C-alpha positions, 0 to 999 in steps of 0.5 A: 438563364432568367425568365418571366413570372407570370406577373411579368417579373424577371426571375432567376433559377435558384441554381443561377441565384446561388452561382450569382450569389457566391460570385458576389461574395467572393465564395465566402458562403461556400467557404462558411458551408464548408466549415460547417459540414467539416468535422469540429476539433476535439478540445484538448482536455477531452483529448487528454482525458482519453489519453489518460484513460487509455494508459490506465485501462490495462491496469484497470482490466488486470485489477478486474481479473486478478483483484476484484473479480477473485474478491466478489467470487471469494465472498460468493463461496464464503456463503457455501459449505465447501467440502473436498468430499461433498457438494457445496451447500449454501448456508448464507452467513453461517461461517461469518458468525462462526469466525466472529465468535471465534476467540482465537481469531479476535486474539490473532487480531490482537497479536497482529496489531501488537506485533505492528505496534512493536515493529512500525514505529521503532522501525521508522525511528531507526530509519530516520536517525539512519537516514539523517546520519547517511545525508550528512556523509560524503557521496562515497561513505553514503553510498557505502552506508546505503548498501550496508543498510539495505543488506538486511532486506535481500536476506530470506525471511526464512534464514533471518528466522533460523538465525534468530532462533540460534540467537535466542537459544539458552546459550545463544548470543542473547543469553550470553550478552545478558551474562555479561551483566549477571542477568539471564538466562531468558527462555525468549521464545518459550515464554508469552511475555517475551516470545513476541517482542523477540519476534519483532527483533528480527522484523525490524531487522528485515525492514528498516533498510528499505524504510531508510531509503525511502526516507533518505529520499525524502530528506533529499527533496527538503532544501537545505535552506530550510535547515540552514535558516533553524540553524541561524536561529539556534535550533538544535538536531531534535528541533529541526527534525520536529519542526521541518522534517517530520512536517515535510515528510509527512506524505512519506511517513503516511505511506510507510505507516499504512504499508507497514501496518498492513504487512506487519499484521499479515506477518506468517513466516517468522512466528511459523518458523521461530514458535509455530504460534506458540506458547499458548497462542502468544504469537499466533498472527492472523495470518498464521491463524488462517493457515493453521485453520486451513490445515485442520481436519474438519470437513469444512476448514475450507470455508472457515479459513476463507471466511476468516481471510475475507474478515481480515481484509476488512480489519486491514482496511479499517485500520487503514482508514483510521491512519488515514483519518489520524494522518492528513495527507498534504495534496501535491500542488503543481507550481 
């Protein structure tokens, strides 16, 4: 209802004025106000990020509980003298100095690197040749070959160790083969020069099956048109392998080299069972050194072995970093 103000002008109350304005505007002002009050939709990329974070949250939580926290707590414990008979005593970085000053620790690192250099490149070459051969077979023959190649992977390391100990005996298969060419016998596991290479052979045999299947999967992803074009240009098998296969499998090789070196340096079962780390520590790998240190009768063997384990972790990380620096991976780009 309109009223007169003191100046004699007609004045409409605010509520009525708003109603008149809404009627004239057809309710548009009210609609716009409701739109402003309504919650704004979240951008799609933010929703995708939130979904991704929720999906990786369980893995991050498990990684924190079972990896990150134990690692941090191990670093904390390494600053104490730990004994089963006395209370822990804080000593700072004293055990790090002891481990770094130990020649046996550094010798074990060298043994582990030498073992990895014997096993990883040889296994990769054998696996690549086998994978290239399997790719050329028919479907039925390829299935048979894949099963045959994978069989060593299911053999226990302990069983393989015992088997190869018999092979390397004085009257074993290895020396019998040498006798056919009027050579030997060789004390394979008792000579410091041959003990580690003798252990590397079962290491290669146990691991090349999985490596072959991984490389075969990578080979099957390479278009056949690349090889057909190279054959038309007169490229032989080795040229096609060098200029096509190896560059296109760079990421696969990077993964196999990093994991292969990491696992090979940490080998424990083969030298423990076949040689016990001898002769004269020629086959004492880092993990075997840590294992023997933990079993020492010294009062603080636990602290020493724990510190050696942490330093081995640093060494493995440095080796992985060097491999990543030497081999630049190709980023996967969505088409």
